[in-house]
N, CA, C and O atoms as CSV, one atom per row, in Angstrom:
chain,resi,resn,atom,element,x,y,z
A,1,MET,N,N,46.380,2.784,-4.836
A,1,MET,CA,C,47.647,2.434,-3.868
A,1,MET,C,C,47.339,1.083,-3.016
A,1,MET,O,O,46.213,0.864,-2.570
A,2,ILE,N,N,48.095,0.469,-2.884
A,2,ILE,CA,C,48.158,-0.783,-1.996
A,2,ILE,C,C,48.464,-0.309,-0.513
A,2,ILE,O,O,49.287,0.586,-0.325
A,3,GLY,N,N,47.813,-0.900,0.509
A,3,GLY,CA,C,48.066,-0.563,1.839
A,3,GLY,C,C,49.348,-1.276,2.307
A,3,GLY,O,O,49.844,-2.192,1.652
A,4,PRO,N,N,49.876,-0.815,3.486
A,4,PRO,CA,C,51.199,-1.112,4.034
A,4,PRO,C,C,51.096,-2.621,4.203
A,4,PRO,O,O,52.068,-3.270,3.817
A,5,ASP,N,N,50.001,-3.313,4.753
A,5,ASP,CA,C,49.937,-4.753,5.212
A,5,ASP,C,C,50.097,-5.442,3.650
A,5,ASP,O,O,50.801,-6.446,3.539
A,6,ARG,N,N,49.560,-4.986,2.701
A,6,ARG,CA,C,49.555,-5.765,1.406
A,6,ARG,C,C,51.065,-5.623,0.868
A,6,ARG,O,O,51.667,-6.594,0.409
A,7,ASP,N,N,51.602,-4.405,0.957
A,7,ASP,CA,C,53.100,-4.202,0.407
A,7,ASP,C,C,53.844,-5.127,1.266
A,7,ASP,O,O,54.700,-5.783,0.673
A,8,GLU,N,N,53.717,-5.338,2.548
A,8,GLU,CA,C,54.659,-6.233,3.242
A,8,GLU,C,C,54.339,-7.655,2.921
A,8,GLU,O,O,55.262,-8.467,2.865
A,9,ALA,N,N,53.171,-8.003,2.716
A,9,ALA,CA,C,52.763,-9.348,2.211
A,9,ALA,C,C,53.317,-9.578,0.893
A,9,ALA,O,O,53.819,-10.683,0.687
A,10,GLY,N,N,53.306,-8.614,-0.140
A,10,GLY,CA,C,53.888,-8.685,-1.333
A,10,GLY,C,C,55.337,-8.915,-1.305
A,10,GLY,O,O,55.845,-9.756,-2.046
A,11,ARG,N,N,56.015,-8.222,-0.501
A,11,ARG,CA,C,57.425,-8.376,-0.368
A,11,ARG,C,C,57.843,-9.633,0.085
A,11,ARG,O,O,58.786,-10.222,-0.443
A,12,GLU,N,N,57.162,-10.116,1.091
A,12,GLU,CA,C,57.390,-11.467,1.761
A,12,GLU,C,C,57.196,-12.605,0.754
A,12,GLU,O,O,58.005,-13.531,0.686
A,13,ALA,N,N,56.003,-12.513,-0.106
A,13,ALA,CA,C,55.943,-13.462,-1.256
A,13,ALA,C,C,57.018,-13.532,-2.234
A,13,ALA,O,O,57.432,-14.587,-2.715
A,14,LEU,N,N,57.496,-12.263,-2.535
A,14,LEU,CA,C,58.693,-12.368,-3.412
A,14,LEU,C,C,59.895,-12.796,-2.892
A,14,LEU,O,O,60.696,-13.423,-3.585
A,15,ASP,N,N,60.127,-12.477,-1.570
A,15,ASP,CA,C,61.280,-13.266,-0.804
A,15,ASP,C,C,61.155,-14.669,-0.811
A,15,ASP,O,O,62.112,-15.432,-0.945
A,16,ALA,N,N,59.906,-15.037,-0.658
A,16,ALA,CA,C,59.792,-16.703,-0.529
A,16,ALA,C,C,60.002,-17.167,-1.865
A,16,ALA,O,O,60.632,-18.223,-1.916
A,17,LEU,N,N,59.627,-16.641,-3.042
A,17,LEU,CA,C,59.975,-17.033,-4.464
A,17,LEU,C,C,61.459,-17.005,-4.696
A,17,LEU,O,O,61.991,-17.923,-5.321
A,18,ALA,N,N,62.147,-16.004,-4.227
A,18,ALA,CA,C,63.498,-15.762,-4.477
A,18,ALA,C,C,64.218,-16.801,-3.514
A,18,ALA,O,O,65.438,-16.852,-3.671
A,19,GLY,N,N,63.757,-17.516,-2.684
A,19,GLY,CA,C,64.299,-18.426,-1.865
A,19,GLY,C,C,65.085,-17.801,-0.571
A,19,GLY,O,O,66.222,-18.120,-0.225
A,20,SER,N,N,64.292,-16.908,0.027
A,20,SER,CA,C,64.569,-16.323,1.111
A,20,SER,C,C,64.770,-17.323,2.391
A,20,SER,O,O,63.903,-18.159,2.646
A,21,THR,N,N,65.866,-17.207,3.126
A,21,THR,CA,C,66.207,-18.224,4.236
A,21,THR,C,C,65.801,-17.784,5.542
A,21,THR,O,O,66.331,-18.199,6.573
A,22,THR,N,N,64.763,-16.855,5.504
A,22,THR,CA,C,64.072,-16.676,6.900
A,22,THR,C,C,63.073,-17.666,7.281
A,22,THR,O,O,62.370,-18.267,6.469
A,23,THR,N,N,63.034,-17.819,8.571
A,23,THR,CA,C,61.981,-18.843,8.999
A,23,THR,C,C,60.415,-18.312,8.919
A,23,THR,O,O,60.078,-17.174,9.243
A,24,PRO,N,N,59.639,-19.199,8.496
A,24,PRO,CA,C,58.205,-18.780,8.427
A,24,PRO,C,C,57.601,-18.325,9.702
A,24,PRO,O,O,58.013,-18.743,10.784
A,25,ASP,N,N,56.555,-17.409,9.581
A,25,ASP,CA,C,55.893,-16.965,10.842
A,25,ASP,C,C,55.076,-18.076,11.324
A,25,ASP,O,O,54.320,-18.612,10.513
A,26,PRO,N,N,55.123,-18.541,12.646
A,26,PRO,CA,C,54.317,-19.520,13.119
A,26,PRO,C,C,52.813,-19.169,13.115
A,26,PRO,O,O,51.990,-20.083,13.064
A,27,GLU,N,N,52.452,-17.960,13.163
A,27,GLU,CA,C,50.950,-17.686,12.957
A,27,GLU,C,C,50.568,-18.021,11.376
A,27,GLU,O,O,49.502,-18.595,11.151
A,28,ILE,N,N,51.325,-17.708,10.438
A,28,ILE,CA,C,50.994,-17.979,9.191
A,28,ILE,C,C,51.019,-19.561,8.933
A,28,ILE,O,O,50.143,-20.105,8.261
A,29,LEU,N,N,52.068,-20.251,9.505
A,29,LEU,CA,C,51.856,-21.697,9.340
A,29,LEU,C,C,50.776,-22.269,9.871
A,29,LEU,O,O,50.260,-23.209,9.267
A,30,ALA,N,N,50.235,-21.811,11.093
A,30,ALA,CA,C,49.091,-22.180,11.922
A,30,ALA,C,C,47.966,-22.062,10.834
A,30,ALA,O,O,47.314,-23.054,10.509
A,31,ALA,N,N,47.745,-20.778,10.256
A,31,ALA,CA,C,46.728,-20.428,9.522
A,31,ALA,C,C,46.614,-21.238,8.127
A,31,ALA,O,O,45.514,-21.515,7.651
A,32,VAL,N,N,47.639,-21.540,7.606
A,32,VAL,CA,C,47.765,-22.491,6.523
A,32,VAL,C,C,47.278,-23.767,6.841
A,32,VAL,O,O,46.459,-24.285,6.083
A,33,GLN,N,N,47.696,-24.407,7.946
A,33,GLN,CA,C,47.537,-25.834,8.268
A,33,GLN,C,C,46.113,-25.750,8.559
A,33,GLN,O,O,45.504,-26.736,8.144
A,34,GLU,N,N,45.301,-24.767,9.217
A,34,GLU,CA,C,44.110,-24.820,9.650
A,34,GLU,C,C,43.058,-24.714,8.221
A,34,GLU,O,O,42.010,-25.347,8.099
A,35,GLY,N,N,43.617,-23.777,7.230
A,35,GLY,CA,C,42.892,-23.968,5.989
A,35,GLY,C,C,42.846,-25.173,5.334
A,35,GLY,O,O,41.821,-25.618,4.817
A,36,LEU,N,N,44.207,-25.868,5.334
A,36,LEU,CA,C,44.242,-27.148,4.560
A,36,LEU,C,C,43.413,-28.247,5.337
A,36,LEU,O,O,42.883,-29.167,4.715
A,37,MET,N,N,43.320,-28.141,6.613
A,37,MET,CA,C,42.647,-29.076,7.289
A,37,MET,C,C,41.192,-28.892,7.197
A,37,MET,O,O,40.488,-29.868,7.455
A,38,ALA,N,N,40.554,-27.607,6.815
A,38,ALA,CA,C,39.174,-27.458,6.597
A,38,ALA,C,C,38.739,-27.915,5.282
A,38,ALA,O,O,37.526,-28.008,5.095
A,39,VAL,N,N,39.604,-28.234,4.278
A,39,VAL,CA,C,39.197,-28.709,2.909
A,39,VAL,C,C,39.021,-30.237,2.976
A,39,VAL,O,O,39.881,-30.998,3.419
A,40,PRO,N,N,37.870,-30.598,2.512
A,40,PRO,CA,C,37.455,-31.930,2.608
A,40,PRO,C,C,38.384,-32.692,1.520
A,40,PRO,O,O,38.664,-32.281,0.394
A,41,ALA,N,N,38.778,-33.861,2.110
A,41,ALA,CA,C,39.792,-34.677,1.147
A,41,ALA,C,C,38.802,-35.490,0.246
A,41,ALA,O,O,37.701,-35.833,0.677
A,42,GLY,N,N,39.185,-35.755,-0.885
A,42,GLY,CA,C,38.482,-36.591,-1.921
A,42,GLY,C,C,38.766,-38.055,-1.648
A,42,GLY,O,O,39.721,-38.402,-0.953
A,43,SER,N,N,37.966,-38.860,-2.176
A,43,SER,CA,C,38.060,-40.408,-1.968
A,43,SER,C,C,39.205,-40.880,-2.947
A,43,SER,O,O,39.303,-40.393,-4.074
A,44,PRO,N,N,40.043,-41.821,-2.483
A,44,PRO,CA,C,41.025,-42.274,-3.431
A,44,PRO,C,C,40.430,-42.752,-4.740
A,44,PRO,O,O,41.210,-42.891,-5.682
A,45,SER,N,N,39.205,-43.008,-4.907
A,45,SER,CA,C,38.625,-43.514,-6.140
A,45,SER,C,C,37.988,-42.471,-6.828
A,45,SER,O,O,37.106,-42.715,-7.652
A,46,ALA,N,N,38.387,-41.229,-6.543
A,46,ALA,CA,C,37.733,-40.048,-7.055
A,46,ALA,C,C,37.779,-39.885,-8.478
A,46,ALA,O,O,37.005,-39.169,-9.113
A,47,TRP,N,N,38.851,-40.675,-9.032
A,47,TRP,CA,C,39.058,-40.608,-10.727
A,47,TRP,C,C,37.770,-41.338,-11.195
A,47,TRP,O,O,37.290,-40.928,-12.252
A,48,PHE,N,N,37.238,-42.207,-10.658
A,48,PHE,CA,C,35.926,-42.884,-11.208
A,48,PHE,C,C,34.720,-42.165,-11.098
A,48,PHE,O,O,33.693,-42.535,-11.666
A,49,GLU,N,N,34.806,-40.950,-10.255
A,49,GLU,CA,C,33.598,-40.174,-10.026
A,49,GLU,C,C,33.590,-39.049,-10.793
A,49,GLU,O,O,32.755,-38.166,-10.601
A,50,VAL,N,N,34.611,-38.961,-11.830
A,50,VAL,CA,C,34.617,-37.803,-12.614
A,50,VAL,C,C,33.332,-38.049,-13.709
A,50,VAL,O,O,33.168,-39.142,-14.250
A,51,PRO,N,N,32.502,-36.957,-13.942
A,51,PRO,CA,C,31.395,-37.093,-14.853
A,51,PRO,C,C,32.089,-37.226,-16.232
A,51,PRO,O,O,33.167,-36.716,-16.539
A,52,ARG,N,N,31.322,-37.967,-16.984
A,52,ARG,CA,C,31.685,-38.239,-18.474
A,52,ARG,C,C,30.492,-37.629,-19.414
A,52,ARG,O,O,29.321,-37.549,-19.042
A,53,GLN,N,N,30.937,-37.250,-20.579
A,53,GLN,CA,C,30.029,-36.941,-21.591
A,53,GLN,C,C,29.158,-38.281,-21.964
A,53,GLN,O,O,29.710,-39.364,-22.159
A,54,ARG,N,N,27.984,-38.125,-22.031
A,54,ARG,CA,C,27.214,-39.347,-22.362
A,54,ARG,C,C,27.255,-39.734,-23.741
A,54,ARG,O,O,27.222,-38.839,-24.587
A,55,THR,N,N,27.323,-40.945,-24.097
A,55,THR,CA,C,27.293,-41.317,-25.589
A,55,THR,C,C,26.058,-41.324,-26.101
A,55,THR,O,O,25.140,-41.579,-25.320
A,56,ARG,N,N,25.793,-41.089,-27.306
A,56,ARG,CA,C,24.403,-41.317,-27.840
A,56,ARG,C,C,24.039,-42.628,-28.063
A,56,ARG,O,O,24.878,-43.443,-28.445
A,57,VAL,N,N,22.768,-42.961,-27.850
A,57,VAL,CA,C,22.298,-44.245,-28.153
A,57,VAL,C,C,22.388,-44.643,-29.581
A,57,VAL,O,O,22.808,-45.745,-29.931
A,58,ARG,N,N,21.967,-43.684,-30.426
A,58,ARG,CA,C,22.131,-43.993,-31.872
A,58,ARG,C,C,22.918,-42.622,-32.404
A,58,ARG,O,O,22.961,-41.613,-31.701
A,59,PRO,N,N,23.409,-42.679,-33.449
A,59,PRO,CA,C,24.168,-41.535,-34.062
A,59,PRO,C,C,23.113,-40.479,-34.473
A,59,PRO,O,O,22.003,-40.890,-34.812
A,60,ALA,N,N,23.352,-39.240,-34.469
A,60,ALA,CA,C,22.567,-38.244,-34.884
A,60,ALA,C,C,22.518,-38.486,-36.429
A,60,ALA,O,O,23.505,-38.791,-37.099
A,61,ASN,N,N,21.216,-38.308,-36.928
A,61,ASN,CA,C,21.051,-38.631,-38.279
A,61,ASN,C,C,19.937,-37.584,-38.714
A,61,ASN,O,O,18.869,-37.480,-38.111
A,62,LEU,N,N,20.286,-36.822,-39.816
A,62,LEU,CA,C,19.273,-35.910,-40.349
A,62,LEU,C,C,18.227,-36.548,-40.880
A,62,LEU,O,O,17.167,-35.936,-40.757
A,63,SER,N,N,18.167,-37.739,-41.517
A,63,SER,CA,C,17.151,-38.356,-42.114
A,63,SER,C,C,16.065,-38.771,-41.147
A,63,SER,O,O,14.902,-38.876,-41.535
A,64,SER,N,N,16.420,-39.010,-39.893
A,64,SER,CA,C,15.449,-39.215,-38.831
A,64,SER,C,C,14.592,-38.162,-38.553
A,64,SER,O,O,13.461,-38.363,-38.110
A,65,ARG,N,N,15.101,-36.889,-38.810
A,65,ARG,CA,C,14.217,-35.671,-38.516
A,65,ARG,C,C,13.297,-35.257,-39.648
A,65,ARG,O,O,12.374,-34.478,-39.409
A,66,ARG,N,N,13.502,-35.743,-40.888
A,66,ARG,CA,C,12.767,-35.295,-42.078
A,66,ARG,C,C,11.497,-36.275,-42.110
A,66,ARG,O,O,11.508,-37.481,-41.859
A,67,SER,N,N,10.486,-35.543,-42.449
A,67,SER,CA,C,9.317,-36.225,-42.744
A,67,SER,C,C,9.309,-37.290,-43.806
A,67,SER,O,O,9.976,-37.105,-44.824
A,68,THR,N,N,8.592,-38.415,-43.646
A,68,THR,CA,C,8.572,-39.343,-44.747
A,68,THR,C,C,7.693,-39.120,-46.069
A,68,THR,O,O,7.716,-39.772,-47.113
A,69,GLU,N,N,6.888,-37.977,-45.714
A,69,GLU,CA,C,5.944,-37.416,-46.755
A,69,GLU,C,C,6.688,-36.685,-47.760
A,69,GLU,O,O,7.719,-36.099,-47.428
A,70,GLY,N,N,6.229,-36.658,-49.076
A,70,GLY,CA,C,7.092,-36.096,-49.948
A,70,GLY,C,C,6.325,-35.052,-50.619
A,70,GLY,O,O,6.855,-34.356,-51.484
């Protein structure tokens, strides 16, 4: 069973999704702002810092693995 605080939070979340016109709680807004400010912002050039899969210097070739002895 969900506790009373979680029930209330669930109802508030459903109301928010339904477009409730109640004003948000200032404590919640302050907590959200504090949480957002604590997240480090990425650099504007973060797209270029995305790791990429390395390309092979030469294509994989089974014949290079086989011994030349017959």
